[in-house]
Structures are given as structure tokens and as C-alpha cells.
N, C-alpha and C positions, 0 to 999 in steps of 0.2 A: 532397440528403438524406443524413444520416449513416447509417452502418450501425447495426443494432441489435447489442447484445451478446447474451449467451445469453438470449434473450427480452427484451422490454421490462420495466422494473422495475414499471411499473403499466400498467393497461389504458387503452384510449382512453376508456372510460366514466369512469374515475377522473380522467383528464386533463381531461375535459370539466367536471368539478366545479370546476376552478380558474377564478376570475373575476378581472377587473381591478378595481383600486381606482379611486376617482374621479380620482386624479391620473395614472392610466395605468400605475402600477406593478403588479406581480403581487401579488395579495392572498394572505395565508396560506392554505395548502391542507392537506388531510389529509396526514399524514406518509406518505412514500413506502413502500408495501408494508404499511401498517398497516391492519388491518381494524377495523370498528366494535367498540367495547368492549361485550361482553355484560354483562348485569346479573347481580347476585347473587354469592354467595361462590364458587359453582362457576365462574362466568364469570371472576371475578378470578383464580382459581387457574389456569384455562386460559390466561389472558393472560400471567400470570407464567411459566408453564411454556413457552409459545411464545417468550418473550423471553429467558429465562435458563436454559433447560435445559442448554445447553452448559457453563455455569458449574458446574452440579451435576455433570455428567459429569466435568469437570475436577477437581473436588474428590474425587470417588470414585476417579478414576484416581490422583491424588496419594496418597490413603490406601492404595490397593493397593500402590503402589511402596514406600511407607513400611513397610507390613507385611512386605514381602519383603526389603528391604535397609535397615532402620532406621539402621544405623550409617553408611551413606553418603548415602542419600537425605534423611534427616532432619537435615541439618547446615546451618549458615549458609553453608558453601561451596557447597553445591548450590543454595541459594536465590540466591546471587550469580551462580552460573553460568547459571541459568535466566533471571533478570530483568536481569542486568547485562551480558549479552553479545549482545543482540539489537537494539541501536540502529540498526545499518546496515539490518537487515531492516525495522525500523519505518519509517525514512525511505523506503526503496524501496517498501514496501507502500503508503504514503500517496501516493507518486508514481503508482503504478498506479491507485489508487482515484480520484484526481482525474479521470482520463480516463474511467474506467468510469462515474462518476456522470453524465457528460454523454452517455453512450451510445456511447463509443468504446473501442477497444482500443489499447494501446500496448505492443507486444512488445519495444521497444527500451530500456525503463527500466534493465534490468541493464547493457546495453552503455553507456548514457550514464553510469551510475555508474562503469563500468570505465574509460571514457576520462578521467574526472576523476581517478580513483585512479591512473591511469598518468601523466597529464600533470604532476601535482603533484610526485611524486618525480623525474621526469625533469628537469623544469625546475629544481627546487630542489636535488635531491641530486646529479644528474649535471652540470648546467650552472651550478650555484651562484647561481641567481636568488634574489632576495629571496623569502622564504617567503610573505609576504602577497600579493605580486604573482602568485606561482605558483598560489596557491589561487584567486585571482580569475580567472586565465586558465583554470584547470582547471574550475571551476564554469561559467565562461562558455562553455566548449566544449560542455558538456551543455545549457545553455540554447539555444545556437545549434542544436544537433541537434534540440531540441524545436521550435524555430521552423521548421526545415526540414520536419520531420514535419507541422506544422500547414499549411505552405504547400501541400504536395502533397495532403494529405487534405482540408483545408477549402477552399482556393482552387481547386485543380485537380480536386477530387472523385475522387481515386484511392483505391482500397481501403485502409483503414487497416491491414489484415493485411499486404498486400503492402508498403506503404511502411515500416511499422515493423519488419517482419521484415528487409527489405532494409537499413534503417538499422542494425539490430542487427548484422548481418553486416559491414556497412561499418565501423562503429565498432570492432568487435572486431579487424578486420584492421588498421585504422589504429593501434590501441593496441599491437598486436604489432609493427608497423613502428617505431613511436616507441620502444618499449622494447627492440627487438632480440630479442623473444620470450624475454626473461629477466625474472626478478623484479627490480623496481626498488625502491629504498628511499631514505628521507630521514631524517636525524637532526635533530630540532628539538624541544627541550624545551618551547618555547612552544606549538608545535602540539599536542604530546602532552597538555599541561596542559588544553587546552580540551575534551578528550574523556575523559581518564581521571582527572582530579582528583576527589577524594572529596567527596561531598555527602550527608550523612545516611546514610553507609554504602554508598552506591551511586555508580557513576561519574557524573560530571556529565552525560554524554551520554544517560544513561537519562532524566534529567529533561527534556532537549531533546525526546526522543521523546514524553514525556507532554504537554509543552506544545504540540507540533505537533499531536497528535491532538485536544487540546481546542480549539485555534484552528480547525482544520478543521471540527470538530463545531459550533462556534459559528457559523462562516460559513454552513454548510449549513442550519442550523436557524433562524437569527435574522436573516439579512441578505437584502436583495433579490437580491444576487449569488448567494447560495446557493440561494434559491428558484428563481431563473432557471436555475441549473445543473441542479437536479432536474427542472424543467419541461422543459428541453431533452432530458434523458435519457429522460423519459417519452414525449414525442412532439415531435420537432423541428418538424414542420410546424404543429402546433397552437400551439406556442410562438412561431413566426414570425408567425402570424396574430394572436397576442395582443400583438404589438409588441416581443417580445424579439429582440435582435440575436443570432441564433443563431450565425452565423459567428464573431462576436467572442467569444462564450462558448466555443465549441469551440476556436478558435485559442488563447485564453488558457489553456484547460485543458492543451493540449499543451505550451505554454511553461512553465507551472507544473510540469508533470510533469518537464520537463527540469531545472528549478531544484532540485526536491526530490531527483531522482536525483543531480544534481551534489553536493548537500549530503550525500547518503548516501556518495558517494565520498570527500568531504572527511573525514567522520567515520571512514570505514574507514581512511584513511591516518593520521589523527591517532591512531587506536587502536592499530594494529599497525605503523605506520612504513613500510609498503611494500605492494606489490601485484603479483600475477601476472596479467597481462592475459589469459591463456588461461582463467582461471576465471570470467570475468564471467557467462557464461550460466548457471552453476550457481546463481546468486542469483535467477533469474527464477521458477522453479517455486515455491520457498517463498513468495515475495511474492504470487503469484497465488493460491496455496492459502489463504493467510491472508486475503486480501481477500474471496474467495468464501465461505470458512467464516464470516467475520465477518457475512455476511448472515443468519446464523441467530441472532444475538445482538442485543439491544436494539431494533433495528428489523427484525423478520423480513421477509425478502424485499428489503431495501434495502442498498445499499453504504453503510456508515457507519464512521467512524474508530474509535469506541470498540469496536464489535464486532470490527474488524480487530485492534486491540490485544489483546483477549481471545483471539482465534484464534491470534495469534503465540505467546503464552505457553502456550496450550493445546498447540499442536503441539510447542513446544520441550520442555515437560514430558514429553510422551509419548516423544519421541525420547531425551531424556536418561535417563528412567527405564528404557527398554528397553535402552539401552547399559549401564546399571549392572547389568542382569540378565544381561549377557553376550552380547548380540547384537552382531554385527559392524557395521562402518561402513556396510554396505549398507542397514541399517534406515532410515537417513535418507531415501534416495531412495524406498524403498518407502512410508514413512509419509507423505511429502509428496505422492507421486503418488496414493496412495489417498485422502489427505485432499482433494486437489483434485477428484477424481471425485465423492467423497461430498458435498463442499461444493456443487458445481454442481447435483447431483441434489437435494440438500436445499433449496437456494435455489429451484429450480423448483417443488418440492412446496409450499413455504411460499407462494410467489406464487399458485399455483393455488388453494390453500385460501383465501387472502385474497380472491381474486376471487369465489370461490363463496359466501363468507359475506355 
């Protein structure tokens, strides 16, 4: 049996409402974490408020910062800084989200990103390997790490916290060994072009993040695989009895998390041209904070990619605005740490209210 995350996303009663279609596949079920729609205008307003309140808070926060520092916050440069600089975090958050949807935790996603971002410049920049091959090997290292996580957690039934925390520490050490505990870099115009080329005034990697979120949203909402993932995350034993190959779904989630983390590392190297392996773990908290805060948007109480995207830019706006107001660099850790605590608490409150309604 897999471990639960911070409570199950839906209750067993909700899980029991899911039925099998005539062909044995999982039939569409009520959206995870979504309560029955109340009638009337008041009910509609409450529904909208529960799904999009964070967006309203985001707008009010932006207006406040604009009123305080209009000459700096209200510029196109600020817009680009907020929306055009979070592509790595988007990929990393989606990596964490994939495992959370199926009821698992993966604390090694930042380290998997780090091993990719280290291997690529070491192979291509230090040893002169072809950049394409270096990228494939770098991403492959993250996928392999995801598969190892899956083997220990799914096949051997070891605690996901222990396995992924150990893997994170192991990969960080390996990255420091490979890089000599120094910043490694690579100069490749072709690699840079795939990340920082301009498309409609934004880096092309921004659009990669948008596309990734939409693809994951489509898979979770409209495909049998996505419904199976949600079902497994709700109650793995019931999903098994319903005929879903639970181990295969969980194993695939860990491997996919490794792939997305590896792509995050690739985007990072393509964007900045190098990486400091000692900084990998600093990316984990922002990714988890965004994923949990995203459960308060679009599908209250459920991990969802669109909500995660909103949460990423909400948090970035808050940090950037506070920095413009003169707060020191420590504000980032404080904001992300507080955001994670509030997000987890808010997600629990939303789930409890959904179950009670």
C-alpha cells in the first residue's frame, strides 16, 4: 500500500462513487476535491470564490505593489521578470505534482534536476562531448534516478520519504563529486536558443511551461490514465480492486517525475549556461509550496497543474514586489516557507469543507 500524502485527496465515500464502465475501464467520476454545485446565484458566487479567490488576492497584491512603487513595479521589465523567469520552477513543480497526484511524495525532484544540470556542462563544457548527447545523458540520469526511486518505493514497499530523501542526498553528493564542488558551465548558442529565444515577447521556455501544464491537465481530466492516477491517489486499494494496475501507475509516476525534473535541469542550463551543484536543494521548497498552494485554485482540494501555475506566479509576484519595497534577500525563504505552511493548511480546510458539504 502506498503512503498517503498530507491526507487523502478525497474520502473513501467519494472513491466509492467511482464505477467501472462496461469495458472494464474506469468511468468518469466527480472531479477530485470538488463538492456538489449549489444552486442559485449565491451558490454560483461561492463556487467561484472557492475556485478563484487566490487569483483575486493576486490581483489585489499586484495593485498594492503598483501603488507603492509604480515606476518600477508597473513596467514591462517587471512583467518579464515575473513571468519569464520561472520556467525551471514550472517544470520542477510539475515533476512533484505527478507523484503527489498518485498519493506519493518525491523529495528528490530538485536533486534530480541538479544532477542533470551538472552532468550536461561537465560532459559538454569540460570534456567536449557533443551537446545533444550530453543533454540526453543528463536527462537520462534523472530518469534513471526516478526509476530507482520507483523500484524501492513500489516494488520493495520502502517508505517514499526515506527513499527519496536518501536519493536527494545521494544525487547532491554525486553532483558535487562530478563537478568538483565548483560551478560548471557550457557555451552552446544552440542550447541557449531553445530556452531564451523570443516568442511573442517572452522566452520560448515560458511557452514550454504553459504547454506542459496544459498537457498534464488534459491527461488528468480527459484520459483513462489520468483518471486512474487520480483514483490511485484517492485510494490505492479500491483502485486495485477496480482493476487498475496500481503498481504500474505509481512506478510510471516516479519515472515521469524523473523525466520532468531532468527537463527542468536542461532548461536551467540552457537558460543560464551553467550550474552550482550545491544549490539544488534550494529549488525544492518553492516547487512544493507552489504545488500545495495550487490546490486552492481551479479544483479546490486537488493537486492540479493550472492551479500550480497560478501559485507559482502568485508567489513570484509577492517576492518580487517585496524586494522592490526594500526587503532583503531573506524575504524569499520566509515567503516560500510561510506559503507552504499556509498552502497545506488551506488545502486541508478545503478538503474538510468539501467532505462536509
